[in-house]
Legacy VTK file of the C-alpha trace (Angstrom):
# vtk DataFile Version 3.0
C-alpha trace
ASCII
DATASET POLYDATA
POINTS 112 float
22.260 -21.806 17.270
25.328 -21.755 15.237
25.449 -20.107 12.081
26.434 -23.376 10.170
23.351 -25.029 11.742
20.914 -22.251 10.921
22.059 -22.277 7.268
21.708 -26.210 7.302
18.139 -26.060 8.704
17.270 -23.108 6.331
18.464 -25.114 3.239
15.503 -27.463 4.017
13.018 -24.474 3.834
14.185 -22.114 0.994
11.048 -20.257 1.078
12.175 -18.841 4.530
15.391 -17.401 3.190
14.103 -13.758 2.873
12.550 -14.004 6.300
15.693 -15.242 8.050
18.093 -13.131 6.069
18.102 -10.244 8.526
18.896 -12.489 11.586
21.631 -14.418 9.716
23.264 -11.218 8.404
23.506 -9.921 11.989
24.859 -13.293 13.190
27.423 -13.376 10.373
28.444 -9.663 11.343
28.815 -10.538 15.067
30.893 -13.725 14.156
33.276 -11.539 12.111
33.713 -9.237 14.826
34.571 -12.131 17.219
36.960 -13.564 14.445
38.738 -10.200 13.990
38.952 -9.864 17.985
40.606 -13.639 18.170
42.907 -12.814 15.222
44.550 -10.048 17.256
45.858 -13.003 19.702
46.962 -15.153 16.856
50.348 -14.868 15.060
49.460 -16.826 11.760
53.084 -17.842 11.042
53.615 -19.297 14.644
50.380 -21.075 14.250
51.460 -22.667 10.815
54.916 -23.550 12.190
53.545 -25.117 15.496
50.743 -27.058 13.302
53.584 -28.294 11.013
55.824 -29.309 14.016
53.278 -31.396 15.549
52.397 -33.193 12.331
55.910 -33.991 11.343
56.833 -37.680 11.481
60.386 -38.138 13.223
62.989 -37.744 10.509
65.901 -39.935 9.837
68.274 -38.624 12.556
71.813 -38.194 11.650
73.363 -40.083 14.560
76.761 -40.587 12.959
77.032 -36.877 11.832
80.269 -35.347 13.616
78.168 -32.230 14.321
76.238 -34.225 17.072
79.488 -35.771 18.531
79.007 -33.492 21.509
76.030 -35.774 22.353
78.622 -38.689 22.761
76.923 -40.759 20.032
73.812 -40.990 22.135
71.025 -41.562 19.836
68.705 -41.141 22.719
69.807 -37.635 23.323
68.929 -36.639 19.766
65.823 -38.416 19.681
64.967 -36.471 22.998
66.043 -33.209 21.353
63.493 -33.935 18.510
60.666 -34.780 20.847
61.214 -31.540 23.071
61.189 -29.467 19.614
58.106 -31.086 18.629
56.627 -30.729 22.102
57.351 -26.950 21.979
55.073 -26.737 18.870
52.263 -28.484 20.628
52.739 -25.879 23.557
52.559 -23.132 21.072
49.189 -24.487 19.624
47.853 -24.824 23.211
48.623 -21.302 24.102
46.842 -20.083 20.978
43.928 -22.081 22.034
44.150 -20.945 25.698
44.026 -17.215 24.399
41.299 -17.774 21.912
38.740 -20.157 23.777
38.050 -17.870 26.661
37.566 -14.985 24.410
34.862 -16.666 22.378
33.042 -18.069 25.547
33.131 -14.418 27.264
31.762 -12.997 23.986
29.119 -15.796 23.871
27.925 -15.034 27.456
27.981 -11.261 26.922
26.982 -10.435 23.347
27.291 -6.781 22.284
LINES 1 113
112 0 1 2 3 4 5 6 7 8 9 10 11 12 13 14 15 16 17 18 19 20 21 22 23 24 25 26 27 28 29 30 31 32 33 34 35 36 37 38 39 40 41 42 43 44 45 46 47 48 49 50 51 52 53 54 55 56 57 58 59 60 61 62 63 64 65 66 67 68 69 70 71 72 73 74 75 76 77 78 79 80 81 82 83 84 85 86 87 88 89 90 91 92 93 94 95 96 97 98 99 100 101 102 103 104 105 106 107 108 109 110 111
């Protein structure tokens, strides 16, 4: 049972708090250990940038800007570059999830 669910159930039966406290404390310590282990695989700055990149709407692209003349006035190329950049953010988020999810599953199967 998740800690959240256990606390929600316990909220209905406040007289059982003292009885449940040792088990919930042990569960909270275990979850904190998992969180600390998972944090070793996550760079917080990369996570924030990747999340922001995926949430940004497409900006007004400067198609007429001389700096983009190398694209030959092709607005599709500029849009494609934006989408590739945004995709890279999504991929970074996926890699964070890929590293984190197996760790949690493994720990759930083999608690210490």
